[in-house]
C-alpha positions in Angstrom: -5.0 -100.5 13.7 -2.7 -103.4 14.6 -2.1 -104.7 18.1 1.0 -102.6 18.7 -0.8 -99.4 17.8 -3.8 -100.4 20.0 -1.5 -101.1 22.9 0.3 -97.8 22.5 -3.0 -95.9 22.4 -4.3 -97.7 25.5 -1.0 -96.9 27.4 -1.2 -93.2 26.3 -4.6 -93.0 28.1 -2.9 -93.9 31.4 0.5 -92.3 31.1 1.6 -88.7 30.5 2.3 -87.3 27.0 6.0 -86.9 27.9 6.5 -90.5 28.9 8.3 -92.9 26.6 6.2 -95.9 25.4 7.3 -98.6 23.1 5.6 -101.8 22.2 7.7 -104.4 20.2 6.5 -107.7 18.6 9.4 -109.7 19.9 8.9 -112.9 17.9 7.2 -111.4 14.8 4.2 -113.6 15.5 1.7 -110.9 16.7 1.3 -112.5 20.1 4.5 -112.0 22.1 5.3 -108.4 23.1 7.9 -106.3 24.9 6.3 -103.3 26.5 8.7 -100.6 27.5 7.5 -97.6 29.5 9.6 -94.8 31.0 7.5 -92.7 33.2 7.6 -90.4 36.3 4.4 -92.1 37.4 6.5 -95.0 38.6 8.4 -92.9 41.1 7.7 -94.1 44.6 5.7 -97.1 43.4 6.6 -100.8 43.9 7.3 -103.0 40.9 4.0 -104.6 41.5 2.2 -101.3 41.4 4.1 -100.2 38.3 3.1 -103.5 36.5 -0.5 -103.0 37.6 -0.6 -99.6 35.9 0.6 -101.1 32.7 -1.6 -104.3 32.8 -4.7 -102.1 33.6 -4.1 -100.3 30.3 -3.6 -103.5 28.3 -6.3 -105.5 30.1 -8.8 -105.5 27.2 -6.1 -106.6 24.6 -4.9 -109.4 26.9 -8.4 -110.6 27.8 -9.3 -110.8 24.0 -6.0 -112.8 23.6 -4.5 -110.3 21.2 -1.5 -110.2 23.4 -0.6 -113.7 24.6 2.6 -112.9 26.3 3.8 -109.6 27.6 7.3 -108.8 28.9 7.7 -105.5 30.8 10.6 -103.1 31.0 9.5 -100.3 33.4 11.7 -97.4 34.4 11.4 -93.9 35.6 12.4 -90.9 33.5 
């Protein structure tokens, strides 16, 4: 399983099955990713709290340096 697939699986453990999750290797180098999540879990949460939800799911991949740079696009459904 590649890093994109691992990231999606990790995010699916935190977010609902109806949420829209996308992970894109922006530079094609396997290290710089765009993570896009559309979820109702973001309703009423600050941008910081929204980001924390995503980073908590990706923590292991980031700590192991599988994801060097992560850009977030977070929206509600």
